[in-house]
ZAPALO-175791 format. One record per residue (C-alpha): residue number from 1; residue in three letters; x, y, z. Coordinates in steps of 0.05 Angstrom, whole numbers. Layout:
BEGIN
KERO  lumfi  zavex      xx      yy      zz
KERO    NUM    ALA       X       Y       Z
...
END
This chain:
BEGIN
KERO  lumfi  zavex      xx      yy      zz
KERO      1    MET       2       1      -1
KERO      2    THR      25      71     -18
KERO      3    ALA       1     135      14
KERO      4    SER      21     210      20
KERO      5    VAL      31     249      77
KERO      6    PRO     -29     295      89
KERO      7    SER     -18     372     103
KERO      8    ARG     -52     365     171
KERO      9    ASN     -21     302     201
KERO     10    ARG     -13     291     278
KERO     11    ASN      28     232     265
KERO     12    LEU      86     282     260
KERO     13    ASP      68     307     328
KERO     14    LEU      70     236     353
KERO     15    ILE     135     221     319
KERO     16    ARG     168     284     349
KERO     17    LEU     140     263     419
KERO     18    ILE     174     196     411
KERO     19    ALA     235     227     387
KERO     20    ALA     237     272     449
KERO     21    ILE     231     211     494
KERO     22    LEU     284     178     451
KERO     23    VAL     335     233     469
KERO     24    LEU     316     227     543
KERO     25    PHE     329     154     537
KERO     26    SER     392     159     497
KERO     27    HIS     421     211     547
KERO     28    CYS     414     161     607
KERO     29    TYR     469     120     582
KERO     30    PRO     524     178     586
KERO     31    LEU     495     209     645
KERO     32    ALA     497     148     682
KERO     33    GLY     571     134     661
KERO     34    ARG     549      79     615
KERO     35    ALA     550     108     545
KERO     36    ILE     583      52     509
KERO     37    GLU     524       7     526
KERO     38    GLU     473      50     488
KERO     39    PRO     433      -1     452
KERO     40    PHE     414      40     389
KERO     41    LEU     491      53     371
KERO     42    TRP     504     -20     368
KERO     43    THR     438     -36     329
KERO     44    PHE     437      16     278
KERO     45    GLY     507      47     286
KERO     46    HIS     476     112     310
KERO     47    THR     454     131     381
KERO     48    GLY     383     138     395
KERO     49    GLY     395     211     406
KERO     50    ASP     427     222     340
KERO     51    ILE     366     187     306
KERO     52    ALA     319     230     343
KERO     53    LEU     356     292     323
KERO     54    CYS     360     275     251
KERO     55    THR     283     259     259
KERO     56    PHE     272     329     291
KERO     57    PHE     310     364     236
KERO     58    VAL     275     324     179
KERO     59    ILE     204     341     208
KERO     60    SER     228     413     220
KERO     61    GLY     250     423     149
KERO     62    TYR     180     399     126
KERO     63    LEU     138     440     173
KERO     64    ILE     181     503     174
KERO     65    SER     181     506      96
KERO     66    ALA      99     498     103
KERO     67    SER     103     556     157
KERO     68    TYR     138     600     109
KERO     69    ILE      94     589      48
KERO     70    ARG      33     596      92
KERO     71    SER      55     666     127
KERO     72    GLN      28     727     108
KERO     73    SER      99     759     103
KERO     74    ALA     172     748     119
KERO     75    LEU     158     785     183
KERO     76    ASP      99     740     203
KERO     77    TYR     144     681     193
KERO     78    ALA     201     706     234
KERO     79    TRP     150     725     292
KERO     80    LYS     125     653     291
KERO     81    ARG     190     623     293
KERO     82    CYS     212     667     351
KERO     83    LEU     151     652     390
KERO     84    ARG     162     574     381
KERO     85    ILE     231     576     408
KERO     86    PHE     243     632     462
KERO     87    PRO     186     633     512
KERO     88    ALA     196     563     535
KERO     89    LEU     271     569     529
KERO     90    PHE     268     629     575
KERO     91    PHE     233     593     630
KERO     92    ALA     281     529     618
KERO     93    VAL     343     573     629
KERO     94    PHE     315     602     692
KERO     95    PHE     292     531     714
KERO     96    SER     365     509     711
KERO     97    ILE     388     569     748
KERO     98    ILE     344     560     804
KERO     99    LEU     354     490     810
KERO    100    GLY     431     505     807
KERO    101    ALA     420     552     869
KERO    102    LEU     392     494     907
KERO    103    LEU     450     448     889
KERO    104    THR     514     489     891
KERO    105    PRO     558     490     957
KERO    106    LEU     563     570     942
KERO    107    ASP     521     617     985
KERO    108    PHE     471     647     945
KERO    109    GLN     502     715     936
KERO    110    ALA     568     683     912
KERO    111    TYR     526     639     863
KERO    112    VAL     486     694     831
KERO    113    ALA     546     738     824
KERO    114    HIS     589     682     793
KERO    115    GLU     611     693     722
KERO    116    GLN     583     622     703
KERO    117    THR     513     644     726
KERO    118    THR     509     707     689
KERO    119    ALA     542     673     632
KERO    120    TYR     486     619     635
KERO    121    LEU     434     675     621
KERO    122    ARG     462     679     549
KERO    123    ASN     427     614     532
KERO    124    ILE     366     653     524
KERO    125    PHE     397     689     463
KERO    126    LEU     421     620     435
KERO    127    ASP     492     629     459
KERO    128    ILE     501     564     490
KERO    129    GLN     534     557     559
KERO    130    TYR     532     491     596
KERO    131    ASN     561     501     665
KERO    132    LEU     535     532     728
KERO    133    PRO     584     541     790
KERO    134    LEU     600     471     823
KERO    135    VAL     532     445     802
KERO    136    PHE     537     371     783
KERO    137    SER     611     374     783
KERO    138    GLU     616     302     812
KERO    139    ASN     567     266     761
KERO    140    PRO     594     218     715
KERO    141    PHE     581     268     662
KERO    142    PRO     606     329     698
KERO    143    ASN     585     401     700
KERO    144    ALA     538     403     643
KERO    145    VAL     472     427     667
KERO    146    ASN     435     425     600
KERO    147    GLY     472     392     548
KERO    148    SER     410     388     503
KERO    149    LEU     411     459     482
KERO    150    TRP     463     461     432
KERO    151    THR     421     439     375
KERO    152    LEU     375     502     385
KERO    153    PRO     425     551     348
KERO    154    ILE     431     502     289
KERO    155    GLU     352     494     286
KERO    156    PHE     345     572     291
KERO    157    PHE     398     579     239
KERO    158    MET     357     534     194
KERO    159    TYR     297     579     202
KERO    160    ALA     339     636     180
KERO    161    MET     360     597     119
KERO    162    ILE     289     585     100
KERO    163    LEU     272     659     107
KERO    164    ALA     330     680      65
KERO    165    MET     313     633      12
KERO    166    GLY     240     656      12
KERO    167    VAL     256     727       9
KERO    168    ALA     306     716     -48
KERO    169    GLY     254     678     -83
KERO    170    ILE     290     611     -88
KERO    171    LEU     251     569     -38
KERO    172    SER     231     511     -77
KERO    173    ALA     243     437     -87
KERO    174    ARG     299     448    -129
KERO    175    PHE     340     490     -81
KERO    176    SER     321     449     -23
KERO    177    VAL     353     387     -54
KERO    178    VAL     413     428     -76
KERO    179    ALA     420     457      -2
KERO    180    ALA     415     384      21
KERO    181    GLY     467     360     -25
KERO    182    LEU     514     414      -9
KERO    183    CYS     508     394      63
KERO    184    ILE     523     326      49
KERO    185    PHE     580     338       6
KERO    186    GLY     606     391      66
KERO    187    VAL     604     332     114
KERO    188    LEU     648     288      64
KERO    189    ALA     697     346      59
KERO    190    VAL     702     358     132
KERO    191    ARG     710     288     150
KERO    192    ASN     764     278      97
KERO    193    ALA     800     344     117
KERO    194    ASP     863     342     163
KERO    195    LEU     840     386     215
KERO    196    ALA     879     394     279
KERO    197    ARG     820     407     315
KERO    198    PRO     743     409     303
KERO    199    TYR     713     474     273
KERO    200    ILE     658     494     320
KERO    201    VAL     601     527     286
KERO    202    LEU     548     575     322
KERO    203    GLY     586     566     386
KERO    204    ALA     547     496     391
KERO    205    ALA     568     436     347
KERO    206    GLU     624     412     303
KERO    207    LEU     616     431     234
KERO    208    SER     606     365     207
KERO    209    VAL     549     350     256
KERO    210    ALA     516     419     238
KERO    211    LEU     520     402     166
KERO    212    ARG     491     333     175
KERO    213    LEU     433     364     215
KERO    214    GLY     426     417     160
KERO    215    ALA     424     361     107
KERO    216    SER     367     330     147
KERO    217    PHE     327     396     150
KERO    218    PHE     334     406      74
KERO    219    ILE     314     337      54
KERO    220    GLY     255     349      97
KERO    221    ALA     240     413      61
KERO    222    ALA     245     379      -7
KERO    223    LEU     196     327      20
KERO    224    TYR     147     384      34
KERO    225    PHE     152     411     -37
KERO    226    TYR     147     341     -67
KERO    227    ARG      93     320     -18
KERO    228    ASP      44     313     -73
KERO    229    LYS      89     272    -120
KERO    230    ILE     122     222     -66
KERO    231    ARG      84     160     -46
KERO    232    TYR     103     121      16
KERO    233    HIS     105      46      20
KERO    234    GLY     117       5      77
KERO    235    GLY     158     -47      36
KERO    236    ILE     208       8      12
KERO    237    ALA     213      34      84
KERO    238    LEU     229     -35     108
KERO    239    LEU     279     -45      56
KERO    240    PHE     312      24      73
KERO    241    LEU     311       3     145
KERO    242    ALA     349     -61     130
KERO    243    ILE     400     -25      91
KERO    244    ILE     414      24     147
KERO    245    PHE     421     -38     194
KERO    246    PHE     464     -77     149
KERO    247    THR     514     -23     128
KERO    248    LYS     526       3     200
KERO    249    PHE     598      20     213
KERO    250    THR     616      17     140
KERO    251    PRO     643      79     105
KERO    252    PRO     577      95      61
KERO    253    ALA     533      86     124
KERO    254    LEU     529     158     149
KERO    255    TYR     507     177      81
KERO    256    LEU     458     123      71
KERO    257    TYR     428     137     137
KERO    258    ALA     419     213     121
KERO    259    LEU     384     195      53
KERO    260    LEU     339     138      74
KERO    261    LEU     318     155     145
KERO    262    PRO     272     213     120
KERO    263    TYR     231     164      78
KERO    264    ILE     225     119     135
KERO    265    ILE     203     175     181
KERO    266    PHE     150     202     131
KERO    267    TYR     124     133     116
KERO    268    LEU     105     122     189
KERO    269    ALA      75     194     182
KERO    270    SER      31     168     125
KERO    271    VAL       5     105     163
KERO    272    ASP     -71     124     178
KERO    273    ILE     -86     104     253
KERO    274    PRO    -139     144     276
KERO    275    TRP    -131     129     349
KERO    276    LEU     -65     162     342
KERO    277    ASP     -98     228     348
KERO    278    ASN    -118     216     421
KERO    279    ILE     -48     215     438
KERO    280    THR     -27     286     412
KERO    281    ARG     -93     321     410
KERO    282    HIS     -78     353     481
KERO    283    GLY     -14     388     460
KERO    284    ASP      54     382     432
KERO    285    PHE      98     367     492
KERO    286    SER     160     347     451
KERO    287    TYR     197     415     457
KERO    288    GLY     185     418     535
KERO    289    ILE     212     348     541
KERO    290    TYR     271     362     500
KERO    291    ILE     295     426     537
KERO    292    TYR     275     407     606
KERO    293    ALA     300     331     613
KERO    294    PHE     377     335     618
KERO    295    PRO     379     378     680
KERO    296    ILE     325     332     713
KERO    297    GLN     366     272     693
KERO    298    GLN     431     301     722
KERO    299    LEU     390     320     785
KERO    300    LEU     371     245     793
KERO    301    VAL     437     223     781
KERO    302    HIS     465     269     840
KERO    303    TRP     412     249     884
KERO    304    PHE     428     175     877
KERO    305    ASN     502     192     886
KERO    306    ASN     518     168     816
KERO    307    SER     494      99     828
KERO    308    ILE     424     101     795
KERO    309    SER     415      45     742
KERO    310    VAL     396      70     668
KERO    311    SER     325      36     675
KERO    312    MET     309      75     734
KERO    313    LEU     338     143     712
KERO    314    PHE     299     134     645
KERO    315    ILE     230     121     687
KERO    316    GLY     245     167     739
KERO    317    SER     269     227     692
KERO    318    LEU     209     215     645
KERO    319    ALA     160     216     703
KERO    320    ILE     184     282     727
KERO    321    THR     199     314     659
KERO    322    LEU     136     298     625
KERO    323    PRO      86     333     674
KERO    324    ILE     138     397     670
KERO    325    ALA     129     394     596
KERO    326    VAL      55     392     599
KERO    327    LEU      52     452     642
KERO    328    SER     103     487     597
KERO    329    TRP      56     472     540
KERO    330    LYS      -6     495     577
KERO    331    PHE      23     559     607
KERO    332    VAL      79     583     563
KERO    333    GLU      80     552     494
KERO    334    GLU      11     550     477
KERO    335    PRO      -9     619     502
KERO    336    ALA      54     647     463
KERO    337    LEU      28     609     400
KERO    338    ARG     -46     642     412
KERO    339    ARG     -15     706     396
KERO    340    LEU      -6     684     323
KERO    341    LYS     -59     692     267
KERO    342    PRO     -97     631     257
KERO    343    VAL     -58     580     216
KERO    344    PRO     -61     505     206
KERO    345    ARG     -35     466     266
KERO    346    SER      25     434     223
KERO    347    ALA      52     497     208
KERO    348    ASN      61     515     281
KERO    349    ALA     127     467     280
END
């Protein structure tokens, strides 16, 4: 059976929710000091977190392209993108700072005045900082308070790229494919370059990582523009999954993974299962899970004196993070999105 992805599709919301939980799950291993045991790494050659991030960026490329096309102006598009990212990020940053104040051995005045605390506020402006003074310094993954935030500058840069392409009049399937191809070629060039040290872009990620996520984003954009022409078939999706599995740890694995995973994602989005609407109809909690989970996981590791099991860390952190994500949606993200003019829900990526 073949199918296309409808313009209004809550399967994408569900896939993003699963991806956010997968990031939380994958982070349990390094945060508990057991990174090499991560099961997705040995099964598919990529960590669950990496698979989830590529999923996020593919879906984002699709939805953000839709958002630009449906926006009344470039300013309208930019305003929507800012309202989706920054209000929840603002509260997540202050959540971490307050959490740090309760955990640091420093007195409150010294903690607030410390240069790491003031620097941490720069996360609000996507200038990513990880450390708060003496917070989580003895955890197996030391010092990092919220290690998930590094993808946000890359995501926002992709928003800016769509805006630039749209204003220039070149936002189309053709240019999306070209942009994705350039990103993949860039990954190949960087991986083969003899660099003394990794080149960091946007103060957040190695260039090769940023390019790989950029490739996923623009493949998603191309899938949006070709949405009426592409049909998704379960047999093809299963074949692509098998190729990813059997080529893991081989030289072409990274490129096959980048090219084939988007088809699998959108095949899953094309499957019509009516009861899935019941899971996501109350809101989109994926962003809240993503930005709050890491400090909560670090807190649990700290509380259990670095001896918590991976399974208990996953269950405990999800049980705490999910209600916080629901509150974030109900009282921060959804009210911010209400400030937008009415647009189809799928455009509110």
